[in-house]
Backbone as CSV, one residue per row, in Angstrom:
resi,resn,N_x,N_y,N_z,CA_x,CA_y,CA_z,C_x,C_y,C_z
1,MET,21.613,135.231,162.025,22.760,134.353,162.118,22.759,133.336,160.979
2,THR,21.592,132.806,160.641,21.494,131.823,159.574,21.937,132.419,158.239
3,ARG,21.563,133.661,158.011,21.934,134.332,156.761,23.462,134.477,156.656
4,ILE,24.119,134.820,157.751,25.578,134.960,157.769,26.229,133.603,157.517
5,LEU,25.717,132.562,158.125,26.246,131.215,157.950,26.110,130.757,156.502
6,ARG,24.935,130.998,155.900,24.737,130.624,154.488,25.694,131.389,153.587
7,THR,25.888,132.662,153.836,26.806,133.478,153.031,28.231,132.960,153.165
8,ALA,28.637,132.621,154.369,29.989,132.104,154.606,30.195,130.769,153.895
9,ILE,29.229,129.885,153.998,29.324,128.577,153.345,29.360,128.749,151.825
10,GLY,28.522,129.639,151.311,28.524,129.908,149.874,29.858,130.461,149.409
11,GLY,30.450,131.341,150.188,31.761,131.907,149.850,32.850,130.851,149.845
12,MET,32.817,129.960,150.837,33.812,128.879,150.890,33.648,127.936,149.702
13,PHE,32.414,127.672,149.298,32.150,126.815,148.145,32.720,127.450,146.876
14,LEU,32.507,128.753,146.703,33.020,129.466,145.538,34.541,129.439,145.502
15,ILE,35.173,129.619,146.636,36.638,129.556,146.709,37.126,128.159,146.342
16,ALA,36.450,127.129,146.823,36.839,125.753,146.510,36.735,125.483,145.014
17,LEU,35.662,125.952,144.381,35.507,125.763,142.933,36.585,126.499,142.152
18,THR,36.876,127.712,142.529,37.901,128.501,141.856,39.267,127.850,141.989
19,THR,39.581,127.361,143.168,40.859,126.698,143.398,40.962,125.427,142.570
20,ALA,39.908,124.647,142.503,39.920,123.412,141.709,40.135,123.716,140.236
21,ALA,39.519,124.755,139.724,39.702,125.123,138.317,41.130,125.557,138.057
22,ALA,41.728,126.292,138.972,43.111,126.746,138.801,44.078,125.571,138.807
23,VAL,43.839,124.603,139.660,44.699,123.433,139.722,44.542,122.574,138.469
24,ALA,43.341,122.466,137.938,43.089,121.634,136.767,43.807,122.177,135.536
25,HIS,43.932,123.487,135.407,44.649,124.070,134.276,46.065,124.364,134.719
26,HIS,47.031,123.672,134.138,48.393,123.652,134.625,49.197,124.905,134.360
27,GLY,48.831,125.741,133.436,49.625,126.920,133.120,50.858,126.549,132.319
28,TRP,51.607,127.554,131.892,52.751,127.297,131.016,54.090,127.427,131.720
29,GLY,54.097,127.705,133.016,55.345,127.876,133.746,56.154,126.603,133.894
30,SER,55.560,125.458,133.664,56.269,124.189,133.849,56.897,123.667,132.552
31,TYR,57.115,124.552,131.591,57.764,124.175,130.334,59.036,124.987,130.174
32,ASP,60.090,124.373,129.642,61.395,125.006,129.541,61.581,125.643,128.165
33,ALA,61.270,126.934,128.067,61.362,127.660,126.793,62.808,127.835,126.337
34,ALA,63.766,127.591,127.209,65.179,127.704,126.841,65.690,126.467,126.105
35,LYS,64.887,125.407,126.071,65.315,124.154,125.439,64.265,123.654,124.442
36,PRO,64.012,124.402,123.356,62.983,123.966,122.407,63.343,122.630,121.755
37,VAL,62.310,121.865,121.455,62.491,120.569,120.793,61.534,120.476,119.607
38,THR,61.916,119.654,118.649,61.050,119.332,117.521,60.897,117.819,117.490
39,VAL,59.671,117.363,117.461,59.369,115.929,117.411,58.637,115.664,116.103
40,THR,59.128,114.708,115.343,58.523,114.372,114.053,58.249,112.873,114.003
41,GLY,57.045,112.532,113.541,56.684,111.133,113.407,55.184,110.980,113.260
42,PRO,54.729,109.743,113.234,53.286,109.503,113.097,52.528,109.846,114.376
43,ILE,51.310,110.335,114.201,50.432,110.597,115.341,49.833,109.270,115.775
44,GLU,50.093,108.895,117.024,49.614,107.618,117.551,48.241,107.725,118.204
45,SER,47.952,108.875,118.805,46.642,109.073,119.429,46.310,110.560,119.429
46,LEU,45.017,110.842,119.546,44.517,112.214,119.542,43.405,112.332,120.575
47,LYS,43.468,113.398,121.384,42.350,113.790,122.251,42.017,115.217,121.856
48,PHE,40.941,115.388,121.126,40.521,116.708,120.660,39.416,117.198,121.578
49,GLU,39.833,117.645,122.766,38.885,118.096,123.784,39.549,119.187,124.617
50,ASN,38.731,119.947,125.318,39.249,121.028,126.148,39.716,120.489,127.489
51,PRO,40.662,121.133,128.173,41.089,122.492,127.887,42.094,122.602,126.746
52,HIS,42.769,121.522,126.366,43.712,121.547,125.253,43.633,120.231,124.497
53,ALA,43.761,120.314,123.193,43.904,119.094,122.406,45.300,118.524,122.683
54,THR,45.425,117.222,122.609,46.731,116.581,122.760,46.869,115.480,121.721
55,VAL,48.102,115.277,121.281,48.433,114.166,120.406,49.639,113.453,121.006
56,VAL,49.783,112.204,120.671,51.007,111.476,120.985,51.694,111.236,119.658
57,ILE,52.926,111.727,119.552,53.723,111.577,118.327,54.876,110.625,118.614
58,LYS,55.018,109.617,117.763,56.118,108.654,117.896,57.342,109.250,117.231
59,GLY,58.255,109.766,118.040,59.503,110.331,117.537,60.484,109.230,117.195
60,SER,61.678,109.626,116.842,62.687,108.641,116.436,63.141,107.760,117.590
61,ASP,63.101,108.289,118.814,63.590,107.513,119.949,62.549,107.226,121.027
62,LYS,61.422,107.962,121.012,60.378,107.760,122.019,59.100,108.451,121.578
63,SER,58.027,108.148,122.260,56.751,108.813,121.994,56.618,110.019,122.920
64,TRP,56.140,111.118,122.364,55.937,112.356,123.102,54.458,112.679,123.181
65,THR,53.992,113.079,124.353,52.660,113.639,124.501,52.803,115.127,124.212
66,VAL,52.075,115.605,123.212,52.201,116.984,122.758,50.915,117.735,123.096
67,THR,51.025,118.720,123.975,49.888,119.562,124.333,49.752,120.644,123.277
68,LEU,48.580,120.698,122.668,48.297,121.662,121.614,47.471,122.808,122.189
69,ALA,46.808,123.556,121.346,45.970,124.682,121.771,44.572,124.184,122.137
70,PRO,43.747,125.050,122.725,42.337,124.693,122.934,41.680,124.375,121.590
71,THR,40.665,123.537,121.631,40.038,123.084,120.379,39.462,124.234,119.558
72,SER,38.939,125.267,120.206,38.387,126.405,119.450,39.478,127.110,118.663
73,ARG,40.658,127.277,119.251,41.773,127.903,118.537,42.283,126.997,117.430
74,MET,42.379,125.699,117.716,42.824,124.745,116.697,41.913,124.838,115.473
75,THR,40.612,124.786,115.702,39.639,124.821,114.615,39.687,126.138,113.868
76,SER,39.773,127.252,114.593,39.783,128.563,113.930,41.037,128.768,113.088
77,ARG,42.095,128.055,113.383,43.330,128.169,112.599,43.461,127.067,111.560
78,GLY,42.421,126.266,111.428,42.402,125.245,110.387,42.917,123.889,110.794
79,ALA,43.320,123.723,112.036,43.860,122.449,112.508,42.774,121.658,113.225
80,SER,41.777,121.242,112.472,40.661,120.480,113.036,41.121,119.071,113.411
81,ALA,40.233,118.320,114.015,40.545,116.939,114.394,40.909,116.099,113.171
82,ASP,40.319,116.395,112.017,40.651,115.672,110.787,42.085,115.948,110.338
83,VAL,42.586,117.134,110.622,43.946,117.509,110.222,44.977,116.796,111.085
84,VAL,44.765,116.768,112.391,45.726,116.147,113.314,45.290,114.725,113.666
85,ALA,44.840,114.006,112.688,44.272,112.669,112.884,45.354,111.608,113.105
86,VAL,44.946,110.559,113.794,45.820,109.410,114.032,46.284,108.845,112.688
87,GLY,47.577,108.533,112.611,48.159,107.956,111.406,48.880,108.965,110.532
88,LYS,48.538,110.247,110.658,49.224,111.271,109.873,50.598,111.539,110.483
89,THR,51.538,111.945,109.638,52.859,112.325,110.121,52.842,113.805,110.451
90,ALA,53.350,114.138,111.629,53.353,115.521,112.094,54.722,115.876,112.639
91,SER,54.985,117.174,112.638,56.189,117.706,113.254,55.749,118.806,114.212
92,ALA,56.058,118.634,115.482,55.658,119.609,116.500,56.902,120.289,117.054
93,TYR,56.859,121.617,117.134,57.928,122.410,117.719,57.399,123.032,118.999
94,GLY,58.170,122.900,120.075,57.718,123.476,121.337,58.715,123.267,122.441
95,TYR,58.190,123.234,123.665,59.034,123.231,124.844,58.738,122.022,125.723
96,PRO,59.796,121.352,126.177,59.586,120.165,127.018,59.105,120.542,128.418
97,SER,58.328,119.655,128.993,57.842,119.839,130.363,58.983,119.638,131.342
98,THR,58.968,120.417,132.397,59.928,120.228,133.475,59.346,119.317,134.553
99,VAL,58.089,118.900,134.361,57.388,118.090,135.357,57.087,116.686,134.827
100,GLU,56.513,116.612,133.620,56.098,115.336,133.041,57.125,114.848,132.016
101,LYS,57.603,113.637,132.203,58.565,113.049,131.271,57.915,112.856,129.897
102,ASP,58.651,113.181,128.841,58.215,112.973,127.451,56.925,113.717,127.116
103,GLU,56.759,114.903,127.680,55.598,115.745,127.379,56.103,117.109,126.986
104,MET,55.422,117.731,126.026,55.814,119.057,125.569,54.599,119.902,125.232
105,ARG,54.799,121.215,125.232,53.777,122.176,124.819,54.184,122.671,123.444
106,ALA,53.323,122.503,122.464,53.660,122.878,121.092,53.353,124.343,120.822
107,GLU,54.279,125.006,120.176,54.069,126.360,119.665,53.453,126.298,118.272
108,ARG,53.859,125.256,117.531,53.316,125.060,116.179,53.388,123.584,115.828
109,ILE,52.530,123.197,114.904,52.529,121.815,114.413,52.399,121.855,112.898
110,THR,53.148,120.981,112.237,53.095,120.882,110.782,52.548,119.511,110.415
111,VAL,51.503,119.505,109.590,50.879,118.266,109.121,50.613,118.432,107.630
112,ASP,50.963,117.408,106.843,50.758,117.439,105.391,51.360,118.696,104.757
113,GLY,52.530,119.116,105.249,53.230,120.253,104.675,52.696,121.617,105.066
114,LYS,51.667,121.672,105.897,51.097,122.953,106.325,51.360,123.156,107.809
115,THR,51.848,124.349,108.155,52.164,124.687,109.546,51.027,125.488,110.162
116,TYR,50.671,125.089,111.370,49.596,125.748,112.134,50.214,126.351,113.395
117,GLU,50.148,127.678,113.516,50.628,128.369,114.716,49.570,128.190,115.803
118,LEU,50.008,127.814,116.994,49.068,127.474,118.062,48.981,128.520,119.158
119,ARG,49.895,129.433,119.236,49.873,130.418,120.322,49.492,131.774,119.815
C-alpha cells in the first residue's frame, strides 16, 4: 500500500510541475497576427533572460514591451545583449497582445540598420 501511495503522490507532483511550466510559458495564441504593428524608438530597458528576452521601446505615442526570442536564438542570430542594448534606437515589427496592454511579440527587430529575424 505504501508503494502505491508513493507512486500516486509522485505522479501528482509531476503533473503539478508540468502544469506550472505550461502556465509560465504563455504561448503565441494571445497575439493578434491580423493587426501587425511596427514600433520605433529608443530602447528604454532590456531583460536578456529566458524564456524570452524583452525590451521596452519608447514609441512615438507610448512605450511598448516587446517580447523577443529566447536568448539562445537571439545570440545565434547575432542579436546579443550588446546589440539590443539600452539607449540604442530599434524598430520592432510584430503582433500586439490581446491580453496585455502595450505589449507585442516581435517577428523581427532592426538595430543600427541591421534586421534580425526572431522566428
